[in-house]
C-alpha positions as CSV (number, residue, x, y, z in Angstrom):
1,M,6.9,-5.8,24.1
2,Y,6.9,-2.2,23.0
3,R,5.8,-1.8,19.4
4,S,6.8,1.4,17.8
5,K,4.3,2.8,15.3
6,K,7.0,3.7,12.7
7,Y,7.8,0.0,12.2
8,F,4.3,-1.2,11.3
9,P,2.3,-0.1,8.2
10,K,-0.8,2.0,8.6
11,F,-2.6,0.1,5.8
12,K,-4.2,-3.3,6.2
13,V,-4.6,-6.2,3.8
14,G,-7.5,-5.4,1.5
15,D,-7.3,-1.6,1.6
16,L,-7.7,0.2,-1.7
17,V,-4.9,2.6,-2.3
18,R,-3.5,4.9,-5.0
19,P,0.1,6.1,-5.5
20,K,0.6,9.8,-4.7
21,H,0.8,12.4,-7.5
22,Y,4.6,12.4,-7.7
23,C,4.9,8.7,-8.2
24,Q,5.4,7.0,-11.6
25,N,2.2,5.0,-11.4
26,K,0.0,7.9,-10.1
27,G,-3.7,7.5,-10.5
28,R,-3.6,3.7,-10.7
29,L,-5.7,1.8,-8.2
30,A,-4.2,-1.0,-6.2
31,L,-5.0,-3.4,-3.4
32,V,-2.7,-4.0,-0.4
33,I,-2.1,-7.8,-0.5
34,R,0.6,-8.1,2.2
35,E,2.0,-5.9,5.0
36,Q,5.8,-5.8,5.6
37,L,7.9,-4.3,8.3
38,F,9.6,-0.9,8.0
39,D,6.7,1.0,6.4
40,M,6.5,-1.2,3.3
41,V,3.5,-3.1,1.8
42,V,3.0,-5.3,-1.3
43,I,0.4,-4.0,-3.6
44,R,-1.3,-5.4,-6.7
45,Y,-2.6,-3.0,-9.4
46,L,-6.2,-3.6,-10.5
47,D,-5.7,-2.8,-14.2
48,K,-3.1,-5.6,-14.5
49,L,-3.7,-8.3,-12.0
50,D,-0.3,-9.9,-12.6
51,S,1.7,-6.9,-11.5
52,R,2.8,-7.0,-7.9
53,T,5.2,-4.6,-6.4
54,D,6.6,-3.3,-3.1
55,A,5.5,0.2,-2.1
56,R,6.4,2.6,0.7
57,V,3.5,3.5,2.9
58,N,4.5,7.2,2.6
59,N,4.0,7.1,-1.2
60,L,0.4,5.7,-1.0
61,E,-2.9,7.4,-0.2
62,L,-5.9,5.5,1.0
63,V,-8.9,5.4,-1.3
64,N,-11.2,3.0,0.6
65,E,-10.5,1.1,3.8
66,S,-11.2,-2.6,4.2
67,R,-13.4,-3.8,7.0
């Protein structure tokens, strides 16, 4: 089966990410907790562990990669 790269996120579960400078939550650190199709991931912010949200991969920058 052909798997197009645009349908699968470039971040893995456990990656430390930060929203880009033009986003509302810029500067906040977050962990990727689930990958979704169509360039979306579910992230959890580290300053408030109860806050989970969907985020577009294009709006995130990688801080530290998980193993």
